[in-house]
N, C-alpha and C positions, 0 to 999 in steps of 0.2 A: 612217211608221211607226211605230207605239211598239215600242221594241226597248228590251231591258233588256243587248242583247249587238252587240257590233261584230261577233264574229266569226262567227259564226251565228244571223243574221237569221231563217231559219226555225226554229231551235229555239225561240229567245227568243221567236217570237210562240205555239209552240205552248207554252212554260211558262205565256206568258202568259194565254191561253185557258182552259188546264187550269187556273190557281189561282184565275183568275176566277169561274171553272164552280163550283169545289170551296166558294169561301168564297157562294158565293149559295146553295149546293144543302146544303150540314151545315147546318141549323139545325134545332132543334126544329119537327116540324110535321104533322097528317094521315097524308101519303103516305109519310113517313119514319117514322112509328107504323104503317100498315099493313104496308109492305112485313119491317120489323120483326117484326110480328105472325106475315107470311106464315112468315117464316125460322125464329122462334120453334115453328109448329106443324109443317114442314116440311111444308109442305101448298103445291102449285104454285109454288112457289119459282121454278122456272127460268121459265116463262111472265108472272108477274108481274115479274120483275126485269129482262126482255126487253123487256115492252111498255113501263112505264118508265123504259128507257134510249133504245129508238128513237123515245119519243115528244121525249123531251127534243132529241136527235138531229134530229129532222126541223123541229121549231121553232127550234132554232137556228142551222142552216143556213135554215131560209126565212128567219130571220132578216137574218142577215148578208148572204145573195146579194141579199134585197129591199129592205136600206138600201141596199147598196153603189150597186143602179141608182137609190134616189134622190139619194145624199148626190153622185152623179156628178155632177148636174144642177145641183146647188146649194153651191157649196164654203160659202159662210155657213152652210147649214143641218148643213155637218157641224162646222164649230166651235162653233155654239151645242150642237149636244149632246155632243162632245165637255164642256164645260164643264160642261153638266147633269149629262154623265156621272160628271164630276169629281167635283161636287157631292151626288150620289143617291152614289157610292162613300164618301166623306168620310166623309157621312152614317150610312150602312149600317156602316162601322168603329167609328164613335163608339158608334150602339147595340151594337153589339156587343161592345164594351167596359164598357158598362153592364152586359150581360147577366149580365159574366164576375164583375162584383160582386154579382150576386145570382144565381147561375146556379142551373137548375129540371132537375131528372131527365125524360129521355126515357120513357115507361114504357109498355111493349105488352103489355098480356092476354094469356093463351097459351090461355086456353082458351075459352070457347063452341063452339055450333054449327060444323061443317065447312065449305066453301062449295067447292060445286061451281068448277069450271074458270073458266065462262062468267063466274056471278058475282064470283069472285076479279077477272078482268078486267075485268068492269062497273066494280066498284069502285076497281080500278086507274087506269082509266080516267077515274074523277068527280074523284078525288083530282088527278090529274094536271091533267086539263082545266078543268074548272070553278071552278079554283080563277084568280081575275085575277092574282094577282101571279107566275102562270110565265109569261104575257105579257108585262108588265113586265120580267120579269130575263131570259128568253132570247132574247125576240124585239126586244123595244124596245133594254135594255142592251146585251147581251151582243149582239145585231146592229149597234146602233150602232156598238160599238168594233172587232168585227169587220170590219167594213164600210170603217173607215179603212186597214186594210193596205192595203200593194199586191194585186193581183189574182193574186199569183203564187204568195203567204203565207195568201191566206182560206182554204185549205184546211185549212192547217197549225190556223189556229188555229179551225178547225170543229172539225179530229180531236183537238186538244188538251180544247176545251170540251167536247164529247162523248165525249171518253175518261175525263174526272174523272164524267162523271152515271154512265157504264156501271160504271166500277171502284166507286163508292159505292154504285152500289144492289146489286154484284154482295157488296162485303162484308158490304153490309148484311142482305141475305138470305141470304147464305149462310155467314155469320160471326156469327148472332143468338144463337145460343148460347152462345158466346164471348164475343160483345162485350155482352150483355144487361145483367149486372153492371156492366161498365164505365160504359155507358148510365144506368144508374139511380144515379150514383153525380155531383153536383154539381159536386165537386172539378173531375172530367174535362173536363166541360162548360166550367168557368170557363175552363182550359187552353186548350178547342179556343177557343171564343170569343175570350179572348186574342189567337192567330196568328190566327184570321178577321181581329180589328179592324187589326191589324199590319198584314197583309197589301191588307187593303180601301184603306188610306192611303197604302200603296206606289202599288198601282196607281192609285188618284187622283193622284199627284204625278206618273205615269208619263201621266198623260192628260191635266192641266192642261200641262203642260211640251207635248205634242202641238198641244193647242190654241192657246197663246202663239205658240209657237216656228216649229211647223211640223213635217214628217217630219224 
């Protein structure tokens, strides 16, 4: 188990899932821009937020539970994926720190023709499920890390990772009018990317320790 606390392993695993998911999802991208746009327009916000959060939760759970079955049959694969995950997180953290040096704003125009609920959900599905990175992030990376937790703690990891996704989309959709000026300031993203980079390095170190030392 990868744990940052000996007093409360379940809470530590929950926080790890939360931090990992936030670090991966909080970035400039088409999905975030679309949710922000819907929030600015106040158009089908609840449906879009719920769809994005449920899709992430389903992918995370499928990744953790599916990878758990695969890793249980191959301890060597578990260690290899832990090492690969540590390398990926370190690289991701490094990219976040590089982005912090040249930050870009997230801008979502609120104008244009309104969307019917079905069309809005279809676009949300496209931005979520047709992005190959979502499978790398949620299914493979988050799944392989969550699968290395002991069975009683995997649910806590899934809850933490899914909760981060839900909280982010709720904040993005319903706080759009308040957040839009903040997202338009490159300095805000500079601070955020710096925090993401530091978090990813910490998680990479924990994962590396797990791969080399064991639970």
